[in-house]
Backbone bond lengths (Angstrom), bond angles and torsions (degrees), N, CA, C in turn:
res aa  C-N    CA-C-N  psi(-1)  N-CA   C-N-CA  omega(-1)  CA-C   N-CA-C  phi
1 M - - - 1.453 - - 1.537 108.12 -
2 K 1.310 115.47 140.57 1.474 122.13 178.63 1.524 110.08 -68.43
3 N 1.333 114.94 160.26 1.461 115.67 172.46 1.535 108.10 -75.88
4 I 1.297 116.25 160.24 1.467 121.65 -173.13 1.525 112.66 -62.19
5 S 1.320 117.85 -33.60 1.473 120.11 179.67 1.520 111.19 -65.22
6 D 1.341 116.59 -42.38 1.468 120.05 177.04 1.525 110.50 -64.97
7 W 1.326 115.96 -39.74 1.461 119.79 179.11 1.533 110.33 -62.15
8 L 1.321 117.07 -43.95 1.462 121.05 178.71 1.525 110.84 -61.17
9 D 1.338 116.98 -43.25 1.465 120.44 179.49 1.524 111.69 -57.71
10 E 1.321 116.85 -36.01 1.461 120.88 -177.32 1.524 113.69 -86.29
11 N 1.322 117.92 -23.43 1.463 119.75 -169.99 1.519 116.23 -113.79
12 V 1.309 118.60 -8.40 1.466 119.89 -179.86 1.522 109.67 -80.44
13 N 1.321 115.72 132.57 1.460 122.28 177.35 1.524 108.45 -85.43
14 D 1.326 116.41 110.49 1.467 120.40 -178.89 1.525 112.79 -83.50
15 D 1.329 117.55 4.90 1.464 120.80 -179.18 1.522 112.91 -94.83
16 V 1.311 117.58 11.89 1.463 121.46 -179.68 1.525 109.45 -70.16
17 N 1.338 116.04 138.15 1.463 121.66 176.85 1.527 108.21 -74.67
18 L 1.326 116.06 104.97 1.464 120.10 -175.81 1.521 113.25 -72.82
19 D 1.326 117.59 -12.09 1.462 120.69 176.96 1.522 111.60 -80.38
20 D 1.326 116.43 -13.48 1.460 122.33 -178.94 1.529 108.45 -103.84
21 D 1.335 116.19 100.10 1.467 120.48 -176.77 1.524 112.10 -58.29
22 A 1.334 117.36 -35.74 1.461 120.26 179.68 1.527 110.68 -64.68
23 A 1.328 117.57 -39.25 1.466 121.26 178.96 1.522 110.93 -66.56
24 V 1.322 116.75 -38.85 1.468 120.52 178.79 1.524 109.73 -66.46
25 E 1.321 117.67 -43.42 1.464 120.87 178.74 1.526 110.74 -65.09
26 Q 1.333 116.86 -39.18 1.462 120.75 177.73 1.530 110.18 -63.39
27 Q 1.328 116.87 -42.92 1.461 120.76 178.03 1.529 110.32 -64.57
28 S 1.320 117.06 -37.67 1.471 121.12 177.60 1.525 110.83 -61.58
29 D 1.333 116.20 -44.95 1.465 120.74 178.63 1.523 110.94 -63.35
30 L 1.330 116.41 -40.47 1.461 121.47 179.68 1.529 110.63 -64.18
31 I 1.320 116.90 -44.50 1.468 121.06 178.86 1.524 110.20 -61.93
32 R 1.327 116.26 -42.63 1.467 120.50 179.53 1.530 110.05 -60.07
33 A 1.319 117.68 -46.90 1.463 121.72 -179.08 1.528 111.27 -65.45
34 E 1.331 117.40 -42.62 1.464 120.74 -179.70 1.529 111.19 -66.86
35 A 1.325 116.88 -38.16 1.466 120.26 178.97 1.526 110.39 -64.81
36 E 1.325 116.61 -43.35 1.457 119.78 178.95 1.522 110.90 -65.57
37 A 1.340 117.53 -38.12 1.464 121.13 177.40 1.527 111.36 -65.90
38 A 1.329 116.72 -29.25 1.467 121.32 179.47 1.527 111.91 -83.71
39 G 1.339 117.01 -2.97 1.452 120.70 175.31 1.517 115.85 102.07
40 Y 1.318 117.60 7.82 1.466 120.79 178.71 1.523 108.92 -93.51
41 S 1.303 115.94 144.45 1.465 119.46 179.77 1.528 110.11 -82.34
42 A 1.322 114.98 160.58 1.466 119.94 176.49 1.524 109.80 -61.92
43 A 1.331 117.04 -34.45 1.469 120.68 178.81 1.527 110.97 -65.56
44 D 1.355 116.91 -40.60 1.471 120.47 177.16 1.523 110.54 -60.67
45 L 1.326 115.66 -45.68 1.462 120.60 -178.43 1.526 110.80 -64.83
46 N 1.316 116.90 -46.50 1.468 120.18 179.22 1.523 111.48 -61.66
47 N 1.325 116.44 -38.95 1.464 120.76 177.29 1.528 110.82 -61.91
48 A 1.319 116.73 -46.80 1.466 121.53 -177.80 1.523 111.71 -66.66
49 C 1.319 116.52 -28.88 1.470 121.17 -177.97 1.525 112.34 -98.23
50 G 1.296 117.68 8.77 1.459 120.61 -179.80 1.517 112.66 67.34
51 G 1.334 117.03 25.20 1.458 121.31 177.81 1.517 114.84 83.80
52 D 1.325 117.94 -0.12 1.468 121.61 -176.55 1.526 109.29 -143.22
53 I 1.333 116.58 97.29 1.465 120.34 -176.74 1.519 110.76 -64.40
54 A 1.323 117.78 -43.01 1.471 120.69 179.35 1.528 110.38 -61.94
55 G 1.319 117.10 -42.34 1.463 120.97 177.04 1.517 111.34 -63.15
56 Y 1.328 116.27 -38.55 1.463 121.15 177.21 1.528 110.06 -60.45
57 L 1.336 116.55 -44.07 1.468 120.34 179.25 1.522 111.12 -61.26
58 R 1.322 116.42 -44.21 1.471 120.02 -179.88 1.533 111.08 -64.87
59 N 1.321 117.11 -45.51 1.465 120.97 179.83 1.514 111.75 -65.48
60 R 1.311 116.45 -35.99 1.463 121.08 179.13 1.520 110.08 -62.73
61 R 1.328 116.88 -43.41 1.470 121.02 -179.85 1.517 110.31 -66.15
62 M 1.334 117.48 -42.89 1.464 120.19 179.07 1.520 110.25 -62.14
63 G 1.329 116.84 -40.11 1.457 120.53 178.57 1.512 111.67 -65.13
64 A 1.341 116.88 -37.79 1.464 120.51 179.00 1.520 110.93 -67.23
65 A 1.326 116.55 -29.05 1.463 120.34 179.29 1.520 111.46 -83.25
66 G 1.326 116.31 -5.04 1.458 120.26 179.22 1.510 113.28 81.43
67 E 1.323 117.76 19.29 1.460 121.50 -179.92 1.521 109.64 -101.53
68 D 1.321 116.08 147.70 1.452 118.89 171.70 1.527 108.12 -95.43
69 A 1.322 116.86 -175.64 1.460 120.60 -176.26 1.519 113.00 -63.77
70 N 1.336 118.20 -19.19 1.456 121.01 179.25 1.521 112.66 -94.16
71 G 1.332 117.85 5.89 1.454 120.96 178.22 1.508 114.31 84.47
72 K 1.336 117.48 5.81 1.459 120.04 178.81 1.525 109.36 -80.12
73 I 1.305 116.18 144.80 1.452 122.29 175.70 1.528 108.06 -84.44
74 A 1.332 116.30 143.92 1.461 120.41 179.34 1.519 110.04 -54.83
75 G 1.315 116.57 133.59 1.459 121.62 179.54 1.514 113.67 88.88
76 D 1.318 118.10 -4.80 1.464 122.06 179.72 1.528 108.19 -79.89
77 V 1.329 116.57 111.81 1.463 119.85 -175.69 1.520 113.01 -87.58
78 S 1.307 117.40 -19.75 1.460 119.34 -177.66 1.525 110.47 -86.69
79 P 1.322 117.56 147.98 1.464 119.68 177.10 1.526 110.45 -70.59
80 I 1.295 115.69 155.63 1.461 120.59 176.35 1.521 107.79 -79.18
81 I 1.312 116.75 125.67 1.460 121.81 179.98 1.520 107.78 -96.77
82 P 1.327 117.38 122.44 1.458 119.99 -178.60 1.525 111.20 -64.68
83 P 1.339 116.60 147.35 1.462 119.70 177.37 1.524 110.69 -56.95
84 G 1.308 116.66 138.92 1.453 121.66 178.73 1.513 113.91 86.23
85 F 1.320 117.07 -1.18 1.464 120.83 179.76 1.520 109.21 -75.87
86 N 1.314 116.87 123.97 1.459 121.84 -179.44 1.522 108.58 -95.34
87 Q 1.322 116.61 118.11 1.460 120.84 -175.45 1.521 113.29 -85.70
88 Q 1.298 119.32 1.50 1.465 121.34 -177.29 1.497 112.58 -76.64
């Protein structure tokens, strides 16, 4: 049997609308059920997802887009300037 991280990489649907909390929660429930059906425990899944499956899905999508937690794109050397910030 694969380790849970490899299983997640192969089985998570990255096309979930992250703006729709209900869709993210539904996907979380689906992943939990599929993982248990594949023989992984709920503890294994929670461990691999840092205790928050929905958060894991959101972070996974941001990582795939090349963004860090602050919304910066990989390789972006300049800081993000908030809207309305006057640089003068």
